[in-house]
Biopython code that builds the backbone (N, CA, C, O; Angstrom):
import numpy as np
from Bio.PDB.StructureBuilder import StructureBuilder

atoms = [
    (1, "MET", "N", (-2.297, -60.475, -1.260)),
    (1, "MET", "CA", (-3.533, -60.520, -0.489)),
    (1, "MET", "C", (-4.580, -59.680, -1.110)),
    (1, "MET", "O", (-5.732, -60.111, -1.160)),
    (2, "TYR", "N", (-4.275, -58.509, -1.591)),
    (2, "TYR", "CA", (-5.206, -57.646, -2.265)),
    (2, "TYR", "C", (-5.694, -58.348, -3.535)),
    (2, "TYR", "O", (-6.892, -58.369, -3.818)),
    (3, "ALA", "N", (-4.787, -58.903, -4.272)),
    (3, "ALA", "CA", (-5.292, -59.560, -5.477)),
    (3, "ALA", "C", (-6.167, -60.640, -5.309)),
    (3, "ALA", "O", (-7.087, -60.840, -6.102)),
    (4, "GLU", "N", (-5.922, -61.445, -4.212)),
    (4, "GLU", "CA", (-6.783, -62.530, -3.729)),
    (4, "GLU", "C", (-8.192, -61.911, -3.471)),
    (4, "GLU", "O", (-9.159, -62.459, -3.999)),
    (5, "LYS", "N", (-8.346, -60.959, -2.801)),
    (5, "LYS", "CA", (-9.631, -60.306, -2.437)),
    (5, "LYS", "C", (-10.418, -59.990, -3.755)),
    (5, "LYS", "O", (-11.614, -60.246, -3.887)),
    (6, "ILE", "N", (-9.667, -59.432, -4.681)),
    (6, "ILE", "CA", (-10.251, -59.002, -5.915)),
    (6, "ILE", "C", (-10.799, -60.218, -6.691)),
    (6, "ILE", "O", (-11.907, -60.178, -7.225)),
    (7, "ARG", "N", (-10.006, -61.284, -6.739)),
    (7, "ARG", "CA", (-10.422, -62.495, -7.432)),
    (7, "ARG", "C", (-11.705, -63.090, -6.676)),
    (7, "ARG", "O", (-12.598, -63.610, -7.345)),
    (8, "ASN", "N", (-11.785, -63.019, -5.404)),
    (8, "ASN", "CA", (-12.822, -63.552, -4.684)),
    (8, "ASN", "C", (-14.080, -62.710, -5.016)),
    (8, "ASN", "O", (-15.142, -63.286, -5.252)),
    (9, "ILE", "N", (-13.985, -61.338, -5.040)),
    (9, "ILE", "CA", (-15.102, -60.397, -5.371)),
    (9, "ILE", "C", (-15.564, -60.756, -6.876)),
    (9, "ILE", "O", (-16.751, -60.852, -7.189)),
    (10, "GLN", "N", (-14.572, -60.929, -7.705)),
    (10, "GLN", "CA", (-14.991, -61.185, -9.172)),
    (10, "GLN", "C", (-15.726, -62.528, -9.276)),
    (10, "GLN", "O", (-16.683, -62.703, -10.031)),
    (11, "HIS", "N", (-15.199, -63.487, -8.446)),
    (11, "HIS", "CA", (-15.876, -64.791, -8.516)),
    (11, "HIS", "C", (-17.357, -64.773, -7.998)),
    (11, "HIS", "O", (-18.277, -65.345, -8.583)),
    (12, "LEU", "N", (-17.481, -64.095, -6.902)),
    (12, "LEU", "CA", (-18.843, -63.717, -6.411)),
    (12, "LEU", "C", (-19.663, -62.922, -7.288)),
    (12, "LEU", "O", (-20.857, -63.202, -7.394)),
    (13, "GLN", "N", (-19.172, -61.989, -7.912)),
    (13, "GLN", "CA", (-19.979, -61.259, -8.942)),
    (13, "GLN", "C", (-20.490, -62.124, -10.113)),
    (13, "GLN", "O", (-21.616, -62.011, -10.598)),
    (14, "ASP", "N", (-19.502, -63.041, -10.535)),
    (14, "ASP", "CA", (-19.804, -63.940, -11.582)),
    (14, "ASP", "C", (-20.929, -65.012, -11.180)),
    (14, "ASP", "O", (-21.771, -65.376, -12.002)),
    (15, "ARG", "N", (-20.894, -65.441, -10.011)),
    (15, "ARG", "CA", (-21.899, -66.437, -9.437)),
    (15, "ARG", "C", (-23.268, -65.726, -9.266)),
    (15, "ARG", "O", (-24.324, -66.326, -9.466)),
    (16, "ILE", "N", (-23.209, -64.422, -8.888)),
    (16, "ILE", "CA", (-24.504, -63.691, -8.655)),
    (16, "ILE", "C", (-25.062, -63.474, -10.153)),
    (16, "ILE", "O", (-26.244, -63.739, -10.374)),
    (17, "THR", "N", (-24.309, -63.043, -11.087)),
    (17, "THR", "CA", (-24.682, -62.747, -12.436)),
    (17, "THR", "C", (-25.226, -64.020, -12.995)),
    (17, "THR", "O", (-26.302, -63.897, -13.580)),
    (18, "SER", "N", (-24.728, -65.175, -12.941)),
    (18, "SER", "CA", (-25.208, -66.479, -13.439)),
    (18, "SER", "C", (-26.478, -66.911, -12.862)),
    (18, "SER", "O", (-27.388, -67.385, -13.543)),
    (19, "ALA", "N", (-26.530, -66.734, -11.531)),
    (19, "ALA", "CA", (-27.746, -67.033, -10.853)),
    (19, "ALA", "C", (-29.026, -66.167, -11.215)),
    (19, "ALA", "O", (-30.148, -66.667, -11.302)),
    (20, "THR", "N", (-28.774, -64.916, -11.402)),
    (20, "THR", "CA", (-29.864, -64.068, -11.730)),
    (20, "THR", "C", (-30.302, -64.292, -13.247)),
    (20, "THR", "O", (-31.460, -64.043, -13.581)),
    (21, "GLU", "N", (-29.405, -64.742, -14.119)),
    (21, "GLU", "CA", (-29.761, -64.893, -15.402)),
    (21, "GLU", "C", (-30.805, -66.029, -15.638)),
    (21, "GLU", "O", (-31.457, -66.082, -16.680)),
    (22, "ILE", "N", (-30.938, -66.955, -14.608)),
    (22, "ILE", "CA", (-31.923, -68.094, -14.823)),
    (22, "ILE", "C", (-33.281, -67.795, -14.248)),
    (22, "ILE", "O", (-34.222, -68.582, -14.350)),
    (23, "VAL", "N", (-33.348, -66.679, -13.663)),
    (23, "VAL", "CA", (-34.703, -66.177, -13.033)),
    (23, "VAL", "C", (-35.636, -65.836, -14.224)),
    (23, "VAL", "O", (-35.265, -65.071, -15.114)),
    (24, "THR", "N", (-36.771, -66.382, -14.217)),
    (24, "THR", "CA", (-37.775, -66.055, -15.378)),
    (24, "THR", "C", (-38.880, -65.199, -14.778)),
    (24, "THR", "O", (-39.059, -65.105, -13.564)),
    (25, "ARG", "N", (-39.538, -64.643, -15.609)),
    (25, "ARG", "CA", (-40.849, -63.777, -15.451)),
    (25, "ARG", "C", (-41.769, -64.610, -14.534)),
    (25, "ARG", "O", (-42.228, -64.173, -13.479)),
    (26, "ASP", "N", (-41.998, -65.838, -15.019)),
    (26, "ASP", "CA", (-42.952, -66.740, -14.333)),
    (26, "ASP", "C", (-42.548, -67.012, -12.864)),
    (26, "ASP", "O", (-43.392, -67.044, -11.968)),
    (27, "MET", "N", (-41.252, -67.204, -12.653)),
    (27, "MET", "CA", (-40.743, -67.414, -11.305)),
    (27, "MET", "C", (-40.993, -66.273, -10.326)),
    (27, "MET", "O", (-41.293, -66.456, -9.147)),
    (28, "ILE", "N", (-40.833, -64.964, -10.959)),
    (28, "ILE", "CA", (-41.013, -63.741, -10.191)),
    (28, "ILE", "C", (-42.562, -63.564, -9.965)),
    (28, "ILE", "O", (-42.930, -63.179, -8.855)),
    (29, "GLN", "N", (-43.427, -63.803, -10.877)),
    (29, "GLN", "CA", (-44.934, -63.747, -10.700)),
    (29, "GLN", "C", (-45.355, -64.742, -9.667)),
    (29, "GLN", "O", (-46.106, -64.372, -8.764)),
    (30, "LYS", "N", (-44.916, -66.019, -9.729)),
    (30, "LYS", "CA", (-45.331, -66.942, -8.695)),
    (30, "LYS", "C", (-44.843, -66.623, -7.288)),
    (30, "LYS", "O", (-45.543, -66.848, -6.301)),
    (31, "THR", "N", (-43.604, -66.085, -7.220)),
    (31, "THR", "CA", (-43.176, -65.601, -5.825)),
    (31, "THR", "C", (-44.037, -64.457, -5.300)),
    (31, "THR", "O", (-44.321, -64.352, -4.107)),
    (32, "TRP", "N", (-44.435, -63.616, -6.228)),
    (32, "TRP", "CA", (-45.135, -62.377, -5.819)),
    (32, "TRP", "C", (-46.520, -62.848, -5.240)),
    (32, "TRP", "O", (-46.958, -62.432, -4.168)),
    (33, "GLN", "N", (-47.168, -63.754, -6.047)),
    (33, "GLN", "CA", (-48.526, -64.236, -5.748)),
    (33, "GLN", "C", (-48.455, -64.973, -4.393)),
    (33, "GLN", "O", (-49.392, -64.842, -3.605)),
    (34, "GLU", "N", (-47.328, -65.787, -4.065)),
    (34, "GLU", "CA", (-47.189, -66.428, -2.831)),
    (34, "GLU", "C", (-47.006, -65.346, -1.604)),
    (34, "GLU", "O", (-47.527, -65.473, -0.496)),
    (35, "MET", "N", (-46.242, -64.358, -1.981)),
    (35, "MET", "CA", (-46.086, -63.304, -0.901)),
    (35, "MET", "C", (-47.389, -62.595, -0.619)),
    (35, "MET", "O", (-47.701, -62.289, 0.532)),
    (36, "GLU", "N", (-48.170, -62.326, -1.688)),
    (36, "GLU", "CA", (-49.575, -61.684, -1.512)),
    (36, "GLU", "C", (-50.436, -62.566, -0.605)),
    (36, "GLU", "O", (-51.088, -62.108, 0.334)),
    (37, "PHE", "N", (-50.398, -63.844, -0.939)),
    (37, "PHE", "CA", (-51.230, -64.834, -0.305)),
    (37, "PHE", "C", (-50.792, -64.827, 1.264)),
    (37, "PHE", "O", (-51.650, -64.785, 2.146)),
    (38, "ARG", "N", (-49.542, -64.867, 1.520)),
    (38, "ARG", "CA", (-49.134, -64.978, 2.957)),
    (38, "ARG", "C", (-49.364, -63.671, 3.631)),
    (38, "ARG", "O", (-49.614, -63.676, 4.836)),
    (39, "LEU", "N", (-49.309, -62.656, 3.033)),
    (39, "LEU", "CA", (-49.758, -61.338, 3.674)),
    (39, "LEU", "C", (-51.227, -61.300, 3.907)),
    (39, "LEU", "O", (-51.631, -60.831, 4.971)),
    (40, "ASP", "N", (-52.078, -61.751, 3.007)),
    (40, "ASP", "CA", (-53.542, -61.884, 3.138)),
    (40, "ASP", "C", (-53.726, -62.746, 4.410)),
    (40, "ASP", "O", (-54.536, -62.351, 5.249)),
    (41, "VAL", "N", (-53.099, -63.792, 4.601)),
    (41, "VAL", "CA", (-53.269, -64.777, 5.746)),
    (41, "VAL", "C", (-52.777, -64.055, 6.955)),
    (41, "VAL", "O", (-53.369, -64.326, 8.000)),
    (42, "SER", "N", (-51.947, -63.313, 7.005)),
    (42, "SER", "CA", (-51.420, -62.495, 8.165)),
    (42, "SER", "C", (-52.502, -61.460, 8.608)),
    (42, "SER", "O", (-52.879, -61.305, 9.769)),
    (43, "ARG", "N", (-52.944, -60.777, 7.517)),
    (43, "ARG", "CA", (-53.899, -59.808, 7.659)),
    (43, "ARG", "C", (-55.227, -60.395, 8.250)),
    (43, "ARG", "O", (-55.821, -59.822, 9.163)),
    (44, "ALA", "N", (-55.626, -61.460, 7.736)),
    (44, "ALA", "CA", (-56.953, -62.186, 8.135)),
    (44, "ALA", "C", (-56.861, -62.575, 9.603)),
    (44, "ALA", "O", (-57.812, -62.445, 10.373)),
    (45, "THR", "N", (-55.607, -63.086, 9.975)),
    (45, "THR", "CA", (-55.490, -63.576, 11.399)),
    (45, "THR", "C", (-55.029, -62.354, 12.353)),
    (45, "THR", "O", (-54.582, -62.554, 13.482)),
    (46, "ASN", "N", (-55.177, -61.098, 11.798)),
    (46, "ASN", "CA", (-54.919, -59.842, 12.479)),
    (46, "ASN", "C", (-53.515, -59.967, 13.153)),
    (46, "ASN", "O", (-53.350, -59.601, 14.317)),
    (47, "GLY", "N", (-52.514, -60.488, 12.401)),
    (47, "GLY", "CA", (-51.090, -60.525, 12.849)),
    (47, "GLY", "C", (-50.780, -61.524, 13.845)),
    (47, "GLY", "O", (-49.685, -61.552, 14.408)),
    (48, "SER", "N", (-51.822, -62.443, 14.108)),
    (48, "SER", "CA", (-51.400, -63.400, 15.250)),
    (48, "SER", "C", (-50.433, -64.407, 14.728)),
    (48, "SER", "O", (-50.108, -64.478, 13.543)),
    (49, "HIS", "N", (-49.971, -65.219, 15.724)),
    (49, "HIS", "CA", (-48.960, -66.215, 15.346)),
    (49, "HIS", "C", (-49.429, -67.088, 14.312)),
    (49, "HIS", "O", (-50.448, -67.750, 14.507)),
    (50, "THR", "N", (-48.707, -67.172, 13.078)),
    (50, "THR", "CA", (-49.137, -67.901, 11.930)),
    (50, "THR", "C", (-48.067, -68.690, 11.478)),
    (50, "THR", "O", (-47.075, -68.042, 11.145)),
    (51, "GLU", "N", (-47.986, -70.046, 11.364)),
    (51, "GLU", "CA", (-46.973, -70.801, 10.698)),
    (51, "GLU", "C", (-47.319, -71.301, 9.492)),
    (51, "GLU", "O", (-48.406, -71.871, 9.396)),
    (52, "MET", "N", (-46.558, -71.194, 8.485)),
    (52, "MET", "CA", (-46.701, -71.810, 7.241)),
    (52, "MET", "C", (-45.612, -72.880, 7.008)),
    (52, "MET", "O", (-44.414, -72.630, 7.144)),
    (53, "TYR", "N", (-46.062, -74.002, 6.674)),
    (53, "TYR", "CA", (-45.161, -75.106, 6.501)),
    (53, "TYR", "C", (-44.702, -75.235, 5.031)),
    (53, "TYR", "O", (-45.532, -75.182, 4.124)),
    (54, "TYR", "N", (-43.441, -75.397, 4.802)),
    (54, "TYR", "CA", (-42.807, -75.425, 3.484)),
    (54, "TYR", "C", (-41.836, -76.581, 3.332)),
    (54, "TYR", "O", (-41.006, -76.804, 4.213)),
    (55, "ALA", "N", (-41.916, -77.281, 2.298)),
    (55, "ALA", "CA", (-41.102, -78.434, 1.893)),
    (55, "ALA", "C", (-40.930, -79.428, 3.195)),
    (55, "ALA", "O", (-39.822, -79.880, 3.483)),
    (56, "LYS", "N", (-41.995, -79.702, 3.886)),
    (56, "LYS", "CA", (-41.989, -80.644, 5.009)),
    (56, "LYS", "C", (-40.988, -80.372, 6.032)),
    (56, "LYS", "O", (-41.293, -80.685, 7.183)),
    (57, "SER", "N", (-39.897, -79.867, 5.830)),
    (57, "SER", "CA", (-38.921, -79.893, 6.912)),
    (57, "SER", "C", (-38.661, -78.441, 7.437)),
    (57, "SER", "O", (-38.091, -78.254, 8.512)),
    (58, "LYS", "N", (-39.091, -77.445, 6.655)),
    (58, "LYS", "CA", (-38.925, -76.006, 7.022)),
    (58, "LYS", "C", (-40.170, -75.341, 7.467)),
    (58, "LYS", "O", (-41.212, -75.498, 6.832)),
    (59, "THR", "N", (-40.108, -74.575, 8.573)),
    (59, "THR", "CA", (-41.415, -73.891, 8.963)),
    (59, "THR", "C", (-41.045, -72.370, 8.826)),
    (59, "THR", "O", (-39.987, -71.978, 9.318)),
    (60, "LEU", "N", (-41.820, -71.567, 8.222)),
    (60, "LEU", "CA", (-41.703, -70.146, 8.067)),
    (60, "LEU", "C", (-42.657, -69.576, 9.236)),
    (60, "LEU", "O", (-43.884, -69.662, 9.199)),
    (61, "ASN", "N", (-41.912, -68.976, 10.290)),
    (61, "ASN", "CA", (-42.814, -68.370, 11.164)),
    (61, "ASN", "C", (-43.202, -66.964, 10.771)),
    (61, "ASN", "O", (-42.444, -66.032, 11.037)),
    (62, "PHE", "N", (-44.268, -66.786, 10.195)),
    (62, "PHE", "CA", (-44.590, -65.605, 9.318)),
    (62, "PHE", "C", (-44.787, -64.329, 10.363)),
    (62, "PHE", "O", (-44.504, -63.187, 10.003)),
    (63, "SER", "N", (-45.239, -64.591, 11.542)),
    (63, "SER", "CA", (-45.615, -63.501, 12.472)),
    (63, "SER", "C", (-44.245, -62.852, 12.862)),
    (63, "SER", "O", (-44.265, -61.643, 13.093)),
    (64, "GLU", "N", (-43.146, -63.474, 12.951)),
    (64, "GLU", "CA", (-41.834, -62.900, 13.291)),
    (64, "GLU", "C", (-41.271, -62.054, 12.290)),
    (64, "GLU", "O", (-40.503, -61.156, 12.636)),
    (65, "HIS", "N", (-41.612, -62.264, 10.873)),
    (65, "HIS", "CA", (-41.070, -61.481, 9.943)),
    (65, "HIS", "C", (-41.878, -60.239, 9.512)),
    (65, "HIS", "O", (-41.299, -59.268, 9.025)),
    (66, "PHE", "N", (-43.281, -60.269, 9.700)),
    (66, "PHE", "CA", (-44.196, -59.440, 9.319)),
    (66, "PHE", "C", (-45.039, -59.015, 10.475)),
    (66, "PHE", "O", (-46.079, -59.625, 10.723)),
    (67, "LYS", "N", (-44.637, -57.978, 11.212)),
    (67, "LYS", "CA", (-45.484, -57.505, 12.349)),
    (67, "LYS", "C", (-46.535, -56.545, 11.758)),
    (67, "LYS", "O", (-46.231, -55.490, 11.202)),
    (68, "MET", "N", (-47.758, -56.979, 11.916)),
    (68, "MET", "CA", (-48.966, -56.122, 11.396)),
    (68, "MET", "C", (-49.360, -55.222, 12.445)),
    (68, "MET", "O", (-49.378, -55.574, 13.625)),
    (69, "PRO", "N", (-49.702, -53.975, 12.019)),
    (69, "PRO", "CA", (-50.164, -53.025, 13.116)),
    (69, "PRO", "C", (-51.482, -53.233, 13.707)),
    (69, "PRO", "O", (-52.296, -53.818, 12.992)),
    (70, "ASN", "N", (-51.832, -52.890, 14.802)),
    (70, "ASN", "CA", (-53.148, -53.284, 15.376)),
    (70, "ASN", "C", (-54.133, -52.164, 14.860)),
    (70, "ASN", "O", (-53.977, -50.983, 15.172)),
    (71, "VAL", "N", (-55.140, -52.602, 14.063)),
    (71, "VAL", "CA", (-56.127, -51.686, 13.541)),
    (71, "VAL", "C", (-57.409, -51.796, 14.112)),
    (71, "VAL", "O", (-58.319, -51.059, 13.733)),
]
sb = StructureBuilder()
sb.init_structure("model")
sb.init_model(0)
sb.init_chain("A")
sb.init_seg("    ")
for serial, (resi, resn, name, xyz) in enumerate(atoms, 1):
    if name == "N":
        sb.init_residue(resn, " ", resi, " ")
    sb.init_atom(name, np.array(xyz, "f"), 0.0, 1.0, " ", f" {name:<3s}", serial, name[0])
structure = sb.get_structure()
């Protein structure tokens, strides 16, 4: 049983390593820009309920994830 857990952990580590190797600098920059944009939208709406639609089927309820302080 212990050996099986070790194999599972090693497999998981291998998958994480291979997944992170494909991330490019451009991907990180675009993700950062998108997060900055979404934070700007949240600030501009003073933290009110804001929904951003993504990939037609998914909705990111931004106000649930980032509560902005009342200023």
